C-alpha positions as CSV (number, residue, x, y, z in Angstrom):
1,M,130.6,-22.3,127.7
2,F,131.5,-19.0,129.2
3,S,131.1,-17.3,125.9
4,A,127.7,-18.8,125.5
5,F,126.7,-17.5,128.9
6,C,127.9,-14.0,128.1
7,N,125.9,-14.2,124.9
8,I,122.8,-15.1,126.8
9,L,123.3,-12.3,129.3
10,N,124.0,-9.7,126.6
11,G,121.4,-11.0,124.2
12,S,123.8,-11.1,121.3
13,I,126.9,-12.9,120.0
14,L,129.8,-11.4,122.0
15,K,133.5,-11.7,121.4
16,N,134.6,-9.6,124.3
17,L,137.2,-11.6,126.2
18,E,137.1,-9.2,129.2
19,E,133.4,-10.1,129.7
20,V,134.2,-13.8,129.6
21,K,137.1,-13.3,132.1
22,R,134.7,-11.4,134.4
23,L,132.1,-14.1,134.2
24,R,134.7,-16.8,134.9
25,K,135.7,-15.0,138.0
26,I,132.1,-14.5,139.2
27,I,131.3,-18.2,138.7
28,A,134.6,-19.4,140.3
29,D,134.0,-17.2,143.3
30,F,130.4,-18.6,143.6
31,L,131.7,-22.2,143.4
32,R,134.2,-21.4,146.1
33,Q,131.5,-20.1,148.5
34,R,128.7,-22.6,147.7
35,K,129.7,-25.9,149.1
36,D,126.1,-27.1,148.3
37,I,127.1,-27.5,144.7
38,D,128.4,-31.0,144.7
39,M,131.8,-31.3,143.0
40,E,133.4,-33.9,145.3
41,E,133.3,-36.9,143.0
42,M,134.6,-34.9,140.1
43,L,137.4,-33.4,142.2
44,K,138.4,-36.7,143.7
45,S,138.7,-38.3,140.3
46,R,140.9,-35.4,139.1
47,H,142.9,-35.3,142.3
48,E,142.1,-31.6,142.8
49,T,140.9,-29.4,145.6
50,R,137.9,-27.2,145.2
51,E,140.2,-24.2,145.4
52,D,142.6,-25.5,142.7
53,Y,139.6,-26.3,140.4
54,C,138.1,-22.8,140.9
55,N,141.4,-21.1,140.3
56,S,141.8,-22.9,137.0
57,I,138.3,-22.0,136.0
58,E,139.0,-18.4,136.8
59,T,142.4,-18.0,135.4
60,T,142.7,-20.4,132.4
61,K,140.7,-21.4,129.4
62,R,139.6,-24.6,131.1
63,W,136.3,-25.9,129.9
64,G,133.4,-25.7,132.3
65,G,130.8,-28.3,132.9
66,E,127.9,-29.1,135.2
67,P,129.1,-27.2,138.3
68,E,129.5,-24.0,136.2
69,I,126.1,-24.4,134.6
70,I,124.5,-24.8,138.1
71,A,126.4,-21.8,139.4
72,F,125.3,-19.7,136.4
73,S,121.7,-20.8,136.9
74,M,121.7,-20.0,140.6
75,L,123.6,-16.7,140.2
76,Y,121.3,-15.3,137.6
77,E,118.1,-17.2,138.6
78,I,117.8,-18.6,135.1
79,M,116.9,-22.2,134.5
80,V,119.3,-23.5,131.9
81,W,118.3,-26.2,129.4
82,V,121.3,-27.9,127.9
83,T,120.7,-29.7,124.6
84,S,123.3,-32.3,123.9
85,V,123.5,-33.5,120.3
86,N,124.9,-36.8,119.1
87,S,124.9,-36.4,115.4
88,K,126.4,-39.9,114.8
89,D,123.5,-41.6,116.7
90,K,121.0,-39.0,115.6
91,Q,120.1,-38.5,119.3
92,I,119.1,-35.3,121.1
93,Y,119.3,-35.1,124.9
94,F,117.8,-32.4,127.2
95,V,119.0,-31.7,130.7
96,K,117.6,-29.0,132.9
97,Y,119.7,-27.1,135.5
98,P,119.1,-27.0,138.3
99,S,117.4,-30.4,138.1
100,E,115.2,-29.9,141.1
101,K,112.1,-27.8,141.2
102,N,112.8,-24.1,141.5
103,S,111.0,-20.8,141.4
104,F,112.9,-19.3,138.4
105,N,110.6,-17.5,136.0
106,R,113.2,-17.3,133.2
107,C,115.0,-19.9,131.2
108,C,117.7,-20.1,128.5
109,Y,119.0,-22.7,126.2
110,I,122.5,-23.8,125.3
111,I,123.5,-26.5,122.7
112,R,126.4,-28.8,123.5
113,N,127.9,-30.4,120.4
114,N,131.3,-32.1,120.6
115,D,132.0,-30.6,124.0
116,H,131.4,-27.0,122.8
117,Y,128.6,-24.9,124.0
118,K,126.6,-22.4,122.0
119,S,123.8,-20.1,123.1
120,L,120.4,-20.4,121.4
121,H,119.0,-17.2,120.0
122,L,115.4,-17.2,118.8
123,R,114.0,-14.3,116.8
124,N,110.6,-12.8,117.6
125,S,108.2,-11.3,115.1
126,S,110.3,-8.1,115.1
127,N,113.4,-10.1,114.2
128,K,114.9,-9.3,117.6
129,A,117.2,-12.0,119.1
130,I,115.9,-13.5,122.3
131,T,118.2,-15.4,124.6
132,I,116.2,-15.5,127.9
133,F,112.7,-16.7,127.8
134,D,109.8,-16.7,130.2
135,C,109.4,-20.2,131.6
136,K,105.7,-20.0,130.6
137,D,106.9,-20.1,126.9
138,E,109.1,-23.1,127.6
139,N,107.0,-25.6,125.5
140,E,107.1,-23.4,122.4
141,A,110.8,-22.7,122.8
142,N,111.5,-26.5,123.3
143,E,109.6,-27.3,120.1
144,R,111.5,-24.7,118.1
145,L,114.7,-25.9,119.5
146,I,114.0,-29.6,118.6
147,Q,113.2,-28.5,115.0
148,F,116.4,-26.5,114.8
149,V,118.7,-29.1,116.2
150,K,117.2,-31.9,114.0
151,K,117.8,-29.7,110.9
152,E,121.2,-28.3,111.8
153,F,122.9,-31.1,113.7
154,V,121.1,-34.4,113.2
155,G,120.2,-34.0,109.5
156,A,116.6,-35.1,110.0
């Protein structure tokens, strides 16, 4: 997930581990400070404190999830569309973060397949990769995303 977020911010596929570590720290620090991001049920089920969880996000390769997506969205003021693909059932699910109405003018897309996240890069007419979109273009991007996911992951 953190690599996908770095790719979105940099507009290209990035394999720089230092960038990923830096983003992990930024998001972990944000989660430490923002108690309004609800993590209590998750923490209780894992028998962890918020600080322990944030430390592991910051210092290990622990996978991120909903709290990190919300933190990324709030930090960078980008609405994040997560597309979950279930190839077996040929189902595609969309979830928007944050789920409540917001005033973000930008959005991005990540694809979750088998618990791995990848950033979506669309190409414009100049063949330039675009990773952050104007929310006004959301419907067109959603349609292109659905076509891509059906072709690549669902086999439709």
